[in-house]
C-alpha positions, 0 to 999 in steps of 0.5 A: 586821683586820675591818671589824667592830673598825674599826667599833666603834673608829671608829664606836662610841668611847664616849670621844667626845661624843655629839650628846646629851651636845653638846645637853645642854651647849648648853642648859646654856650657853643657860640660863646666859646668859639668867640672866645677862642677866636679872640684869643687866636687873633690876638695870638696871630697878632702879636706873634707877626708883631714880636717876629719883626721886631728887631729885638727878635731878629737880633735873637735869631742872628746872635744865636746863629752867630754864636753856635756857627762861631763856637763851632769854626773858632772853638780851637783857635788856642791851639792856632787851629780852625774849622767846624767842630762837631756839636758834642763842643759846641754844646758844651760850650753853648750852654752857658750861654744859653743859660744866661742869654734865654732867660733875659731875652725872655723877661726883657721882652715880656715885660716890655709886652705886657707893660708897654701896649695898655693903649692897645691893650684897652682898646682890645678889651673894650671888644668882647674878649676878657683880660685874661685871653688877652694876656693868654693870647699875647703871651702864645704870640710872643712865646711863638715869636721867642720859639721861631728866632730860637729855633731859626738861630739855633736850629738853622746853625746845627744844619750847617755844622751837620753838613760841615761835620757829621751827626755825631752828638746830635742829640746833646745839641737837640737836647740843648734846644729843647732845654732853652725852649722851656727856659724860654717858655719858663721866664716868659711867664715870669715876666707876664707876670711881673709885668701884670702885677707891677704894671709900671714899665720901668719898675718891671724891668728892673724886677726882671733884671733882679730875677736874671 
């Protein structure tokens, strides 16, 4: 067999993918990924805006701000003494409140977002967007809105308390804030799982209350 035939077999075999074909395939994959991430980002951003403007989210921020300031100012009302107290007393008093309120808000808003927007989801999924990407974008949007409300509520109150008293024991307060965010994200995940599994708003809400 001649060298020419070897060259034909091993050098110019048309069945082997060419560099141009591989580049085209890679470009298509990259384009699809960018399109996917763009769609996910659009869903997350729009959900964040809508959830952030919702009355329940605004009430969430106001309630935590009022609670933190109220506990700080009236914490010694039983001793007929008022005035802002430091972070140590505020953190200890808010701990039990956070454990109950944060999971409840995350569960209720989570299942409401999943089960209460079926028509919007159907329209969105008619676009080139996977269901998982839509749910992930929605989760990120709701989580961002609740995290913002929590940061404004507890964070804003913390700033005022620090101005009125001192920054002593602020590490415990910041730990409480971080724990509240983690608790919110965890129960929001459970809410989305319940909503996706049950689909019905009433059943999902009942299940969320049972979990709480």
